[in-house]
N, C-alpha and C positions, 0 to 999 in steps of 0.2 A: 351292581356296586361296585365288584371285584374288577369287571371288566372296563367300567368307567375309570376307575383308578391305574387300570392299566395303561390306559390312552393317555392320561394324565401324566403320569411317570415318562411315558416313551414320548410325547409328542409335546410336552409343557414349553419345549425350547425350539420347537420345530422351525420356529421363522430363522432364528442364529445359525442353528445346526445344518440347515440349507442353505445360508450366505457364504461366498470363499472366503476364504482366509488373506485377509488385508495385507498379512506379512509376505505371503509367497510372491516371489518373482519382483520384490521389490528391490532395487538396488541401493546399497549401503552408502555414505561416504567414503573416500579413501580413509586410511589411517593419515594421513600427513598431507599436506600440499606441496605441490611441483615446485615450489621459491620460496620454501621456510629454508633460512638461512642455517639454522639448526633443529636436531629433532624436537619434534612434537613434547610439549610439557603441558603436564593436567595442573599445572599451577593454577590457583583459585587467580580468575578474570574479576576486572572492575565490573560494576554494575552495568545494564546496557540504559540505566535511568540517566537523562540529561548527560547523555555520550557529548554533546557538542562544551559542555566545561571542559574536556582535555584541552580546546584551545586557547580557554583562558582569556578569553575576547569579551565584554561588558556587554560592547556593543552586539554582537552576535546574538549573546544572552536573551537581550532584549527582544531584536526580530524574532528568536524562535518564540518567545512566548507571547508577542504578539501574533505570530502565525496560528498558533494552536490555538486562541481566543475568537480569529477572525476570518479565517478561511473559509469559503464556501465549499473546499472538496470535502476539508475534514467535517465540515456539517453533515454533508449528505453523505456521508460514508457512516457518520454516526447513529444517521434516522436510518439508513439499510439495515447497520446492525439491531438497532431497536426492533425494527419488521420480522427480523429472523426470530429475536428471543419473542415476540406476541405470537407469531405462530407457532412456536415451542407450547407457549403457554396453550393454545387453542386444541394443539395436539394432544397435549397433558390430558385436557380435561375429559376425552375419549375415556379416561380409565376409571372412570368415576359414572355412578347412574347418574342418567339426565331426569331432573323430579319438574313437573310442573303443574300449576296450579291454575282452575278453570271455574269460572263462574259466569253464567249466561241466562238470558232472560229472553222471552222475546213470544209474538202473537204467529201465530201458522196456519194457513188454508189449505187443504189439500185437495186435489181436483176430484170429484166423484166421479169422473168416467176412468178414474185410475187407482180404484180402492180393489182388493181382494175380497173383503170383508165390510160389511156396512158402520157407518160411523153414527151416533147419535149427530152427532151436528162437526163437519167439515172442516170448522174454525175452532181452534181452540188456543191454549195459552202452554207455555212449556218454562220450565224454572231448573237450572241446576247448578250443582256446586261440586266440586270434586280436585282430585290430585290424580295423574299419573306420571309413572316412573319407567323409563327404560335403561337396560344394560347390558353390553356385548360382553359375553363369556369369553375371554382370551383366552380360549381354549389351545390355539395353534401359536402363540405370542404374536398374532399379527400388530395387535394395538400397543404395546410394548416395544415392538418392532422398531413401529411407525414414531414412537416419541424418541426410541433411541435416535433414528437417523434424523429427525428433524432438530434434535439437542445437537447433533455432530455438526449439521449443516450452520447452526447458530454461532458453535464454537469456532468455523471455519469461515464464518462470516466476521466473527469477533477479531480474528490474527490478520483477515483482509483490512479492519482500519487498521489497526496497527502496522501493518507492511504500507500502507498509504502512510499514514502519520510520518514514517520513518523516511519512504521516499521524498515528501514534502519535506521534512526538514532537512535532509540532505541534499536538496534540489535549492533550498535558502542558502545553506553553509556556500555550495561551491559559487553562486549567483554572490555572494558578500565575498567571498574572497577574491572573485576575478574582479570586483569591484575595486578592492583595494590593489591588486596588481595593473590594473587602468589606470588609477589616481596616480601612482609610481611611474606607470610608463610615460604617463602626459609629462612629469616633474622632467623626465630624463628628454621627452620630445621637446619641450621649451627651450632647455640645454642646445640640443640640437638644432633647433629652431636658430636661436641666440648665434652659435658658431657659423652656422649657413649664413646667416646675415651680413654676419663681420666679413666674410670671405666675401663675401658679393660687395659691399661696402668695399675691402681693400683691391677688388680687382677692376671695378668702376675707377677708382682715384688713380689706379696705374694706368689706365687706359689716356684718361685724361693730361696724365704727365706727359704719354708719350712712349712709357717705357712695359707697360702690356699687348694686349694682344685682343681681340675682340673675342673669338673663339674660350677664351680662359672668362671673359664674363659671360659668355654663353651658359658654360658648364654650371659657374658658380650660381646663376639664376637658375639654370634646372634646378640644381641642388637643394636651394633655397625652397624652390616652390614644391620638391618635391615632400622635403620636410615639414612645410605649410599642410600638404594633402595627409599626410600620416598623422599630423596632428590633430588632424581634422574630423580622421576617420575613429582614431582611439575616442574624440571627443564624445560621437556619435556612437561609439560602442559603449563607452560610460554613459549614457543616457538611457540606451536600451535595457541594458542591465539593471539600472534604477527602476527601469519602468516594471521589469521582472518583480523586482522585490516588490512593490506595491502591489500587482497581482498576489502575491503568494501572500502580503501580510493582509490581507483583504479590503486594500484602498484604491480607488481609483486614480489613475496616474496622474492626472488634472489636481487632484487632491493632494498629491504627497510629494512634497516638496523637495526629498532627495537628500537630503543634507545631511550625512554620516558624520560623527564629529573624527576630527585626525586624530590618528594616534601613528608613534613611531614606530618603524621598520621592524625596530628590534624588538618592540613587544608581542609582535604575530607571532606566538608559540607555532611551531610544527611537532605533533606529538611524536615522541622515540616508539617506535615497533619493537618491544620483547620478541626476543628469537624464540623461535620453536612453537609458532602458533597451534595449537589443536585442533582437528578437523571437527572437534568435538560441539566445539561454538556455533558450528551450522544449526544446531538445536535449535539457537536462537531465533534463527530466520522465521518471522513472523508467515512469510510465503508457501516457506515447506511445511510448517503444521499445518495452515489451511490447506495446501495439498493433501494432507495425510488424515486430516478428518474428513475432507469429501470423498477421498478414497474408502475409507472404513462407510462413510454415509451411504457409500453406491454401492457398498458389499451390502449391507444389509436392506436395501431397495431389492434384492435381489430377491433373499427368504422373504421378503414380504409379498412380492408378484408370484412366488410357489405357494405360500398359503393360500392366495384367492383362489386357486384349484379345490381349497374344502371346502366344508359346510361352515355357515357363518351361524353362531349361537345366538340371539338375544332374548332376554332375560324382561316380558311386557307385564304392566299391570297397572290396572284403575281402581279406584274407589272414592265412591261421593254419595250425595243424594241428587237425585231428581223428581220430578212432579208438576204436575198436570195443573197443578193451584196452588199459588204462592202458602197458602196457609195450611198444607199437607208438608211445606217441602222438610220439614225436621220432623217428619211423623217418622215410626221403625220402619216402615214400611217403605219407605220413598230410598232406604239405603240401597246401592249396587255394589258391586267388583265384580272387576274382572282380570286374573292373571293366569299367565303360563307362559310358557315358551316360543319362540319361535324358528324355525331353521330354516335357513336359504341355501337351499342346498342348488350350487352352478351345473347346469346341465348341456346347454350350447349356446353358445355369443358369437359364435362365426368366426372362430380362432382371437375372439379379441382378451382373452386372459395370454392365449401363448404369443400374443404381439406385444403385449405388456411385460411379459417376460422377455421377450427378445429385446424391447427398448431398455430396459434393466442392465441387462447383459453391454450391452452396447456402448451404457452409459458407464459401466463399470471398467470395461477395457478404454477408453476414454481417459479414465480419472486415471489408472495404470501408467497409462502413457502421457499425460499431462504430470506425474508425480515425480516420473524418470526425468523427463526433461528438466522439472524445478532441481530437481538433484543435479545436475549434469549443468546448468546454467548457474548454480550457486556456487559451485565449486572451479567453473571457469573464471567466475567476478571475482574472487577470490584471490586466484591464481595473477589474475588479468591485473589486481590491485597490487599485490606484492611485487611482481614483477614491474610496475610500472615506481614503485615507491623506491627499490633498490637501484634499477637504474636511474632515474631521477636524481637520485641523491650523491650515485658516482660519477653521472653527467653537471652538475651540481656543484663538485668538487672541483672536476674542470676548467667550469665556468667560472669559478671563485678564482683558480687561479690565473686566468686569462685577463681577471678584470687587474685583478695585482699587476699584473706583468702591464697593460696598457695604461693603468694609471701610472705606472714608471714612468712608461715612453712618455707619457704627455705630459709628466712634469720633467724628465731630463730634457723635452724638448722646448717646455715654456722656460727654462733656465738656461738652455743654450740661445734662445732668443732674446731674453733680455739682457745675457751677455755680449751679444752680435756677434755670435759665432756660426747660428742658425737663420735660415729665411723663416718669415710668418708663416708659408707655406705648409714648411715641416712640422710647425708647431698645430696647424688648422688640421691637417693628416693627421696625426696623433691623439687630436681631440676626436673625430670625427671615430676611430678606431674602438676609441675607450667607451663612448656613448653608444657604439654597436655591441659591444660587450658588454655593457651593463643592462641594456633592453633584452640581450640575453639569457642572463641571468637574472632578471624581472620575471621575465616568461618562466624561467625551469621553476623560479620560488612556487608561483603560482599554480603551475602544475604540480606540483609535488603537495600541495593544500589540496588541492583539489582531490588527488590519488590517495592521500589519508583519508577524507572525507566519506571516498568508494569505497575503502576498504571497511571503514566503520559500518557503512551501510551491508555492505557484502557480509558479515559477520554479523548481521542483526541488531549492530548497535553499540559495539564496542568491541575491545579484545581483549 
């Protein structure tokens, strides 16, 4: 008994004690991001729940709700998560004894040429009823380690589900803002087509009156048809964006009308970035948490494989009633039992256990590398989004000034034309520059909203 106690005290956590430390050699996130405009602050950050509401757009809210209820990729990921927790339930059952009930009745005949001793009759009946039980004595912690491993894997699958959900939500938001940007672009292009059509009509009229030249008509026709082509390209782009929205919300493109409520341009809010985003927000990223759980599961797996080199002890027992006659089945002489331990000692398996251990170590090395890659990717994605938002904001401010200047120029040219001080061609040129400036401004607004979504996604759901 003393020897057994010593063994238990020294080897009760053998599996975990022989597993590598998952925190060693794993990179930590930097204290701050490269493109933070102020020192990192550990202030209270808004909850990542329903992050899309920071854009204050009811249509986007409705689309996200449809995505969560009908997207097939979400349903598949949820099923995978359920599978992993079901596997955990199967593994956890090994912590408890397995108990089976048995009930048998039948008739049998033995070969007379295969008997070691004579029987009164080779044909007889057999009846039995009993209970059997078995339980692995988890001396080395192998079963507990297996349960912990599968629990970590199930948690990783749960985080993978959350990461997929966030990715799909962010993708939908980007597609939606691209639709709004393209709708605004089409309105601008309609003005561009109108201006170029007026210019073409003017050049053709001048040619008929003998005051124009053919080359000016040809140039006006080129500009007009180019504007039509650009408008058609934007229309095609808008259609494909709506097709993408349909797939994300689980609707066939043929059944999706693609009609989104018209909203005022000013109502499309872009969230303001608080200064000094703390790097600790990376802890919210589901892919990082999934990689961490996978890493820890791989560490436990090494300890499990090392425990395979040690004896496996199983306690078995059975008891019941057995008789050759049904009338004697419940008599005292029909009772039987069989109880005792079974020790499975590994001796030779042609390096099978060592190969399994090598496989577990390789999986561990892969998990470490994957975790490092996930951390580096997470930091890069946040810095990319911060750089985009800051740079696009500065570029948008410059574009806003350009639009104001182009608008003033166009209004001045129109006033000069109305007063007879300038030709219509001066007004046309000024309008062309104004429309081009508006197109550039609209494109930047769309890019900035997409960058805001990317930052939300990079930070795990909010900031």
